[in-house]
C-alpha positions as CSV (number, residue, x, y, z in Angstrom):
1,M,17.1,43.5,46.5
2,H,16.3,42.6,42.9
3,L,18.2,40.0,41.0
4,P,18.0,38.9,37.3
5,P,16.1,35.7,36.5
6,L,19.3,33.7,36.0
7,A,20.6,34.6,39.6
8,S,17.2,33.8,41.1
9,S,17.3,30.3,39.5
10,V,20.8,29.8,41.0
11,F,19.4,30.8,44.6
12,V,16.5,28.5,44.3
13,V,18.9,25.7,43.7
14,A,21.0,27.0,46.5
15,L,18.2,27.0,49.1
16,G,17.0,23.6,48.0
17,A,20.4,22.2,48.4
18,L,20.9,23.8,51.9
19,S,17.5,22.5,52.9
20,A,18.5,19.0,51.9
21,L,21.5,19.0,54.2
22,P,20.0,17.2,57.2
23,L,18.5,14.4,55.0
24,G,21.7,12.2,55.2
25,G,20.9,11.6,58.8
26,A,23.2,10.1,61.6
27,A,24.1,7.1,59.4
28,A,25.6,9.4,56.6
29,A,27.4,11.5,59.3
30,Q,29.0,8.4,60.7
31,E,30.4,7.5,57.1
32,R,32.2,10.9,56.7
33,G,35.8,11.2,57.4
34,V,38.6,13.9,56.9
35,L,39.1,14.5,53.2
36,G,41.4,17.4,53.3
37,W,42.3,20.9,54.2
38,G,42.4,23.9,51.9
39,R,44.0,27.2,52.7
40,L,45.1,30.4,50.8
41,L,46.8,33.6,52.1
42,T,46.3,36.7,50.2
43,N,48.1,40.2,50.6
44,D,48.9,43.1,48.5
45,A,52.3,43.0,50.2
46,I,53.2,40.2,47.9
47,G,51.2,41.7,45.0
48,D,51.8,45.4,44.1
49,G,53.3,46.1,47.6
50,K,50.8,48.8,48.5
51,D,48.8,48.6,51.6
52,R,45.4,49.6,50.5
53,W,41.8,48.6,49.6
54,R,41.5,44.7,49.3
55,T,44.7,44.5,51.4
56,G,44.6,41.0,52.9
57,S,42.7,37.8,53.6
58,Y,43.3,34.3,54.7
59,V,40.8,31.3,54.2
60,L,40.9,28.0,55.9
61,S,38.6,25.2,54.7
62,Y,38.1,21.8,56.5
63,L,36.4,19.1,54.4
64,R,34.6,16.0,55.5
65,G,32.8,13.4,53.4
66,P,32.9,9.8,52.2
67,D,36.1,8.6,50.7
68,W,37.1,10.8,47.8
69,N,37.3,9.0,44.3
70,G,38.0,12.2,42.2
71,S,34.5,12.9,41.4
72,L,31.6,15.0,43.1
73,P,28.7,13.1,44.6
74,A,25.2,13.5,43.1
75,T,23.6,14.4,46.5
76,P,24.2,17.7,48.3
77,G,25.4,17.2,52.0
78,Q,27.6,14.3,51.5
79,I,30.7,16.5,51.2
80,L,30.8,19.4,53.8
81,E,33.1,22.3,53.7
82,F,33.6,24.2,57.1
83,R,35.0,27.6,56.1
84,F,36.8,30.2,58.2
85,R,38.0,33.4,56.7
86,L,39.5,36.8,57.8
87,E,39.7,39.9,55.5
88,T,40.8,43.4,55.9
89,I,39.7,46.2,53.5
90,A,41.2,49.6,54.0
91,P,41.5,53.1,52.4
92,A,44.9,53.9,50.7
93,D,46.1,56.1,53.7
94,L,45.6,54.6,57.1
95,V,46.9,57.7,59.0
96,T,45.2,60.5,56.9
97,P,42.5,58.9,54.9
98,N,41.1,60.8,51.9
99,P,37.5,61.6,52.6
100,L,36.6,60.2,49.2
101,D,38.2,56.9,50.0
102,R,36.4,53.9,51.4
103,R,35.9,52.9,55.0
104,Y,38.0,50.3,56.9
105,V,36.5,46.9,57.1
106,G,37.4,44.1,59.4
107,A,35.5,40.8,58.4
108,L,35.5,37.4,59.9
109,S,33.3,34.7,58.4
110,L,32.3,31.3,59.6
111,G,30.4,29.0,57.1
112,L,29.2,25.8,56.0
113,H,29.3,24.8,52.2
114,T,28.5,21.6,50.2
115,H,29.9,20.5,46.9
116,F,28.1,18.1,44.5
117,E,27.1,17.5,40.8
118,A,23.8,18.4,39.4
119,A,22.6,17.9,35.9
120,G,26.1,17.4,34.7
121,L,27.3,20.7,36.4
122,E,29.8,21.0,39.2
123,A,27.9,22.9,42.0
124,S,28.7,24.3,45.3
125,V,26.3,26.2,47.8
126,G,26.7,27.5,51.3
127,A,26.0,30.0,53.8
128,D,28.4,32.1,55.9
129,A,28.0,34.4,59.0
130,V,29.9,37.3,58.0
131,I,30.8,39.2,61.2
132,V,32.3,42.9,60.8
133,G,33.2,45.8,62.9
134,P,35.4,46.3,66.1
135,Q,33.7,43.1,67.6
136,T,36.0,40.8,65.5
137,G,39.1,42.3,67.0
138,I,40.7,42.6,63.6
139,S,41.3,46.3,63.8
140,S,42.8,46.1,67.3
141,L,45.1,43.3,66.0
142,H,46.1,45.6,63.0
143,G,47.0,48.5,65.4
144,D,49.1,46.2,67.6
145,L,50.8,45.0,64.6
146,H,51.7,48.5,63.5
147,D,53.0,49.4,67.0
148,L,55.1,46.2,67.1
149,L,56.7,47.1,63.7
150,G,57.2,50.7,64.5
151,L,54.8,51.8,61.8
152,P,52.4,54.9,62.2
153,T,49.4,54.2,64.2
154,P,46.3,53.8,61.9
155,N,43.7,56.7,62.3
156,V,40.9,54.9,60.4
157,F,39.4,52.5,62.9
158,G,37.0,55.1,64.5
159,G,35.1,55.3,61.1
160,Q,35.2,51.7,60.2
161,I,32.1,49.7,59.4
162,G,30.3,49.1,62.6
163,D,29.3,45.9,64.5
164,E,27.1,43.7,62.2
165,V,26.5,40.1,61.3
166,F,25.5,39.4,57.6
167,L,24.1,36.0,56.7
168,T,25.5,35.4,53.1
169,V,24.4,32.9,50.8
170,T,26.7,31.8,47.8
171,A,26.2,29.4,45.0
172,E,28.3,28.5,42.0
173,V,27.9,26.2,39.1
174,G,30.4,25.3,36.5
175,R,31.5,22.7,34.0
176,T,35.2,21.5,33.3
177,L,35.9,21.1,29.5
178,T,38.9,19.2,28.5
179,L,41.0,20.9,26.0
180,G,43.9,18.6,25.6
181,P,45.9,15.9,27.5
182,N,46.7,18.3,30.4
183,S,44.7,21.4,29.8
184,T,41.1,22.2,30.8
185,F,38.8,25.4,30.7
186,R,36.0,25.7,33.4
187,P,33.4,28.3,32.7
188,F,31.3,29.2,35.9
189,L,28.5,31.3,37.1
190,E,28.3,32.5,40.7
191,A,25.6,34.4,42.7
192,Q,25.9,35.7,46.2
193,A,23.5,37.7,48.5
194,G,24.3,39.1,52.0
195,A,27.4,41.1,52.9
196,E,27.8,41.8,49.2
197,T,25.2,40.9,46.7
198,L,26.3,40.3,43.1
199,V,26.3,38.0,40.1
200,R,29.5,36.9,38.7
201,V,30.3,35.1,35.4
202,G,33.8,34.0,34.3
203,G,36.2,31.0,33.6
204,D,39.5,29.4,34.5
205,F,42.1,27.6,32.4
206,T,44.5,25.0,33.7
207,F,47.5,23.8,32.1
208,G,49.0,20.8,34.0
209,Q,47.8,18.4,36.8
210,F,46.9,20.9,39.4
211,T,43.1,20.4,39.3
212,T,43.2,16.6,38.0
213,G,41.0,14.5,40.5
214,A,40.9,17.3,42.9
215,L,38.2,19.1,44.7
216,M,38.7,22.7,44.0
217,L,37.5,25.7,46.0
218,R,37.3,29.4,45.1
219,D,38.6,32.4,47.2
220,T,36.1,35.0,47.6
221,S,38.1,38.2,47.1
222,T,40.5,37.0,44.3
223,G,38.6,34.1,42.6
224,Q,41.9,32.1,42.7
225,R,41.1,28.4,43.1
226,Y,42.8,26.3,45.9
227,R,42.7,22.7,46.5
228,G,40.5,21.4,49.4
229,V,41.1,17.8,48.6
230,A,44.2,16.4,46.7
231,G,43.9,14.8,43.3
232,S,46.3,12.8,41.2
233,G,49.3,14.3,43.0
234,S,51.4,14.2,39.8
235,E,54.7,16.0,40.2
236,G,55.4,19.1,38.1
237,L,54.4,22.6,37.2
238,S,50.9,23.8,36.5
239,L,49.8,27.1,35.1
240,I,46.4,28.6,36.1
241,M,44.7,31.6,34.3
242,G,41.3,33.1,34.8
243,G,39.0,36.1,34.9
244,D,35.5,37.1,35.6
245,I,33.1,40.1,35.7
246,A,30.6,40.8,38.3
247,E,27.3,42.9,38.4
248,V,27.1,44.3,41.8
249,Y,23.8,45.0,43.4
250,D,24.6,45.9,46.9
251,S,27.5,46.0,49.4
252,E,27.2,46.4,53.1
253,Y,30.9,47.7,53.0
254,F,29.8,51.1,51.8
255,L,27.5,53.3,53.7
256,A,24.6,55.2,52.0
257,G,25.7,58.6,53.4
258,D,29.3,58.4,52.3
259,A,30.6,60.7,49.5
260,I,31.7,57.9,47.4
261,T,29.8,55.8,44.9
262,P,30.1,52.0,44.7
263,S,30.9,50.7,41.3
264,D,28.2,48.7,39.4
265,T,30.8,46.2,38.0
266,R,34.0,44.5,39.0
267,K,36.4,42.7,37.0
268,R,39.2,40.4,38.0
269,L,42.1,38.8,36.1
270,R,44.3,36.1,37.7
271,A,47.3,33.8,37.0
272,G,49.2,31.5,39.2
273,L,51.9,28.9,39.2
274,H,51.6,25.5,41.2
275,W,54.6,23.3,41.9
276,Q,53.9,19.7,43.0
277,G,56.9,17.8,44.4
278,A,57.0,14.3,45.9
279,Q,55.9,15.5,49.3
280,S,55.5,19.4,49.1
281,E,53.7,21.8,46.9
282,V,53.8,25.6,46.4
283,F,51.4,27.9,44.8
284,Y,51.8,31.6,44.1
285,G,49.3,33.6,42.1
286,L,48.7,37.3,41.1
287,T,45.1,39.0,40.9
288,W,44.3,42.2,39.2
289,L,41.3,43.8,40.8
290,S,39.2,46.6,39.1
291,E,38.1,49.6,41.0
292,E,35.2,49.0,43.4
293,F,34.1,52.5,43.8
294,D,33.9,55.4,41.2
295,Q,36.4,57.6,43.2
296,Q,38.9,54.8,43.4
297,P,42.0,56.4,41.7
298,D,43.6,53.0,40.6
299,D,43.1,49.3,40.3
300,Q,45.3,47.0,42.3
301,I,47.3,43.8,42.2
302,V,47.3,41.3,45.1
303,G,49.3,38.1,45.6
304,S,48.2,34.8,46.9
305,I,50.3,31.9,48.2
306,N,49.8,28.4,49.6
307,L,52.6,26.3,51.0
308,R,52.4,22.6,51.9
309,L,56.0,21.6,53.0
310,Q,56.9,18.1,54.2
311,F,60.4,17.2,55.2
């Protein structure tokens, strides 16, 4: 695997930060408390309505650390994010798949990430164990749901990506730039190696109070940002828009002997609305995803939702 110099530099920082995690010791661990929970559900049923390709995912993040004051600490390891994620990737036709379509993937990942500030940049680094194949039970659950709903039985599970575990390291650096009283732009650079190896560059605009004083996390498949730790809590609507482009070097979700060719680049465009009430909040976003392999006949749009309702 060969990465460009910029990505290699990011990974040096990531590995250094990860190696520093134990330095806090027992005292630091005792000072940590629960900072918050983050979650995001994504599915093409609430996007373009078609059951195909990056068809669905769910991420749940649990964050611990010292009391949150609205800014990142200077030391990695003080804030820890424990991340659980499920994802299904599927061909366009689950019953009679086209031989020039991608294989089914059921992926479950468990990870540890840390968030901090370095040289004036907002940084996050972490590692996930990405577990794929029938061992996850995702394909079995998918088939049971089809049976329960009276849908045709999928015929793609036998050819799915087999049982594997991929250690995946991810690092992101960004900087939040203030554009006005309630508007920001945050350019970022991300590098990832493992289940999929890529370098991504992009940016996100926020108009409103959605990110003010909050610890924001990024969803893997869509790039949508979701709140892990609440910020100002100001009531009202916020608009979020962003996009990025990735250079892809390798993906374990494609097999070398298959008739399809993975794309070298991927593009994403996203937008979302966040409503914050006195006790509840709702987020809904749409993400356009470009083709991930050369034979993919179309792009796709997936929807993401997050509800925090208190009565």
